[in-house]
Residue, then its C-alpha position, 0 to 999 in steps of 0.5 A: m406205118t406200113t407193114q412188111g408186106e406193103r414195103i416189099k410190094k413198094i420195093r417190087e414196084e420201084l424195081r418195076l417188076n410185076q408179081e410174076e417177074f418177082a416170083s421167078i427171081f426167087g423161085f416161087s409162085r405169083v400167088f405166094v408173092s401176093a400172099i407176102e404183099k398181103n402179110k399172109s406169108k413171109l419171105s424166108v431168111d434166105n430169100l430176104v437176104k437175096l432181096l437185100v443183096t441183089y437189089n441193095v435193099n436196106m434191111n432196116y426199111v424192109l424189117g421196120g420201115i426205117g430209112e431209105m428203101f435202097i442203100q446208096k453205094e458208091p461206084a466200085g473202085l471210086k475211092d481208089e480212083i480218087r486216091q490215085t488222082v490225088l497222088e498223081m496231082l501231088k506228084n506233079g506239084e498240082l496240089p500243095k503237099d502240106k495240105f495232105 
């Protein structure tokens, strides 16, 4: 099983960021990123939340190594777009009304 620091390193690498770039996003030094990845330091709760929200990172993955690294989100507005398309098809008689 991997450590939290190792998982954060994998996330950083998956995002194709070097330690310097990752550090600048969160406002700390490259040395601190290295310490996090070696489990000598931890991200603050605020920075952990920033990582989760900014990059759609799965909290269960970061904290416990459970699940996928990233949360797969559907594109914004997709449900509304599908709903609108179905309603238009119903209106135009392209779909049987008794099925919906």
